[in-house]
N, C-alpha and C positions, 0 to 999 in steps of 0.2 A: 504493500498499497504506500502510496508517495507521500509526502509530507503536506503537500496541496490541497491534498482533499479535505474538501469540508466533512468535520464533525458530523451535522447534519443538513442535510439539502434537500430542502420542497420545491418541486417546480412545476408552477399551474396546479395548484391542488383545486379540484373543485369536489366538494364533498354536498349531497343531496337528502332531502328529507320528504318523506311524504305530508302533507297536509289535506285539510280537509276540502282546498282549492288546487289538489292537483301537488305535484312537485316542486321545492322550492331549495335554492343553494345557498345553505348558511355558510359555507365558505367557497368565494368563487373565483377563481385563477389566483390562489397565493401562491406567490414565491416568498420565499426566504433560506437565509442559511446560518449555523451556528459554529462557529470554529472551536477549538481546544482552549478551554480554560477562557474563553468570552461568555457575557452573559448577553443575552439578547432580549429585551423587554416586549412585550406585548400589550400595547393599550387600545384602551376604546370602551363605549357605553355597553351595559350588559345588552346581549342578543347581537353582539357584533360579529359573532364568530370566533372567538379566542379559544375558547374551550373546547369549542370541535374540532380545532384545528391541532389540538395536544390529544384529543380522541381517536384523531384520524391518524395522527403518525403512532400514537400506542396500539393502533389499530382496537381499539376498546370501542366503537359506536355501538349502540341499540342495534340490540340482533332484531333483524325482521324490517328497518326504516332507515336508519342513515348506512349511509353506501357510498365509496368513493366511485366517483365517474370518469375521472381524468387526473392526470397528473402524475406525479413520482414523487415518493418520501425515498432519501435516499440516505442509511446512516454510515457513514465511513465507506463510502460508495455502495454498498451493498442494497439492493431495490428493496422496501419492508412490503410493499404492497405485494409481491409475487408470492412471498413467504407461504410456506404452509403455517397453520396455527401451529402446532406444535414446536416449528422453528422459532414462531413469535414467543413463545410460553416461555423459550429458553432463555432471549435475548432479554423479555420484560423481568425486571428485579435483578437484572446480570448486568450486562452491557449499557442500557438503558431503564432509566426508573421515573417515576411520578411522585410528587409531591399534590396531593388532594384537598381541598378547599377545606374539610371540615376531618381533622386528622382523627377526633375520637370517633368519628362516624366509621372512619375506614379501617379501623384497627378492629380486629375481631373480640368482642365484647367476652365473649366463653374461653378465649385463649389467655394464656400469659404473656408477657411481652417477651420472656425469653422461649416459649414456643415458638413464636410471630418472625421472630429474629432467626433463632436456629432452623428453621424449616425453611427459610427462606437463603441460609448460608449452603444448607445440606442438598436445596433443589437445583442449586448451580454449581457448587464445588465439591468435587471429590474428597472431602472430609469426614473424618469422625465426629458422632456428637460432641463430644469432649472438647474436641477442637473447634466444632463451630460456636461451643457455650464460648470458650475462651476469646473466640474473634468479637462474639456478641457483646461481651465485659469489653473489649478494649473499644469497640467503637462505641457504645453507649459512654465510656470517658471520655474517648475524642468529643462529642456531640454537646459535653458539659454537663452529664446528669450525674449527682454525685450519689457517691454508693450504689453502683451499678449492677453488683451482686444481689443485693435486697429489689432494685428494681426490675431484674429479671422475674422475680417470682411473684410480683404483683399483675394487677389486671387493669387494661386501660381506664376502667372508672376511678380506679385509685389515684390516678396520675392525673394534674394540671392539664388544661390545654396547651400550655408551652412548653409542657413535660411531653405531651403526646407529640406535637409537634417535632420536637426534638428525637423522639423514636422513630417517627417518619422518614427524617432524614438519615438516619443510620441505618431503617433497613434498606432505604434507597441507595445508600452508597459502601455498605459491607460486603459487597462483592465487586466492589472495584468498577462501579457504573462511572463510563465515560460521559455519557449523555444526563442531565437531571430535568424533568422537565417539572415546574414549579407553580402550578394552578392556584393563585391567590393566598400566598403558603402563611402571611402575617393576618388573614381576614378572622376577625371575631378574638383577636388577640391584644389584651393593653396594650398601651403604648412602649410602657417597658419590656414587657415581653417581646413584640416586635420587632425592637432595635436590637435586644438580645439575639433572637433569630436570622435579622439580616446581618450581624454580625459574625454568625454561625456558619453563614453561606457563603461570606468573605473568605471565613478560613477553609471551608471545606474545600472552595475551589484555588486557593493557593496550596494547599496540601495535597490536592488530590488530582489538580491540573483538570478540572471537568468541567463541562460546556451549559452553560444552565439555557433553560428556554424559560424566560419569567414570564407569566400571566399576570397583570394586576391591572386594577384602576388607578391605581393611590400612585400621583406624578411624585410625591416626597420619596417612594419607596423607587422608583424609576432613577430618579438624581443618583441617591446615595447608592444604587449597587449595579446600576444594568450600562455598559458601553454603547449599545445601539439601540436605538428605540425602533418599532414597528407599529404604525398606526394603522387600527382597523374602524371600518364606518361600514355597515351592512353587507357585511362577509367580503368585504375586499381591502384590501392594501389601500389607504390614502398616502401615504408618506412612509417614510424613513429614513434616517440620519443617524451619526453621532450622536452619544446624548451631548454634549457638548453645545454642537453646532443645531440641535433641536433648541434647546432650552434659550439659546441665543437670538434665535432668528427661525421660526416654524414657517415655513413654505405654503402648508395650506391653512385655508380656514378654520377647518374645524380642530387641526393641533392647536392654534393659535386660542380657540374656543375651550379647551380643556384646560388652558391655562390660568386664562380669565377665571376655572371657576375654582382654583387652587384659594382655599381659605385665606386670608392676610389677617394675621394676628395684631398688626398694628392699624388696620385702618379703624376709621371713625364709625363709618359705618355697618350696623348690624345687619344689613340685608345682605344674602350670598347672592351672586353674580351664578347665572344659568344661561346655557346656552337654547335660545328660544326652540318651541316644537321637539318634535319627538321623533325617533328615528324611523324609519319607515317601515310598513310590514314588507315583509321578504314575498310574499305572494303580491303587491305590490307597489312598486318601487317606482319611482319616476321617471320618465323617457330618457333624462338627460342624465346630469350627474345625481349621484345619490344624495349628496347632499343639498343640492340646490334651494329644496323649501326648505330650508333653516339660515342658506348664507345670507348675510346681507350684502354681499359680493357679487351675488348674482347676474349673470345677462342673458339674454334670448340664446346665445350658442350654449349655456351651461343648462336652462332649459331643453334645450333639444339635443343633446348630443353627449354621452357619459366620455371623460377624459379616459386616455392611455394613463397606464403610471411611465411616467420619462423619465431616462437615468440624466441626472443633475451633475454629476461626476461624483466618484470618490464611492460613498455609502449611501449618497443622498438620492430618492428616488419621492416623484411626487404627483399624484394624480389632479390635478387640477388647471383647467383653459388657463387662468389669468396669474399662474404662479408667479413670471417671470414680469410683469406689471404691480405686483400688491407687495407692500411693505409691513409685514405681519409682527406685531411686538412681541416679544419673547421674556421669560422671566428675568432673563441676565440681558436684555437690551437698555 
């Protein structure tokens, strides 16, 4: 395998679901990549296709409904969509892992923490139960859990939400995963625990050279952890940029709108700023740009034709007819 092969490469991914009005594309032509040791954040409102992208990559779409109808997903150059389910099971929890939004719900309540970590290790590595237990203790210690021997004997309900999230990270990395997909990893945690989990992600990234696909709606988390940002709207990528460039000068009006919604603790006004309107239904999309019904800069061409995703050099891409003429304000501008 050559060094220049991306860790994860998603190309022209289209994922469909059945609805009462016929098939709809929850993810529509998405292209992105993650390199080893890199954190790529996917941001956007609920329903924009962020989690569906993750489930498509992991091939965990709901049985009988969601299906990938176009595109490719490659892990270290290997096409995942063409693999048999038995081969995918060997990859999940091994080379690639996922942290779900609710760590307490993701853990099995009837098995101890130790049982769940040891099972993961023995499923992917040819080691004895004693060696698997030793690895489990070491991994819990790495993720900052005090007295890991005791925690191995406990059940998920005996741990706090923050500790369960640390356990999930331990399970995800205990078999030396190269790719970690983190779907809202700090949702539901208090701000102190959120900061601890983010610091832990940084440490694990540095220690294991893990590539992270981070799904979040929290722009503070993006600024703190990500190297690149991919912005979703109504199932499509509308902007991609290095994190500093993104916050300094967004190119898409939706990206700028997301930044205006970040609460300012020093602002005198108590009123939260919002993007007017709502995300369109996937079975009732506008004829032109999908953001045109909410965009203050929309013109007739915006309402008539959906723009292409255009390369602006480096890692910058944007889907906007007026990107070259608009001067949008970022949080670092």
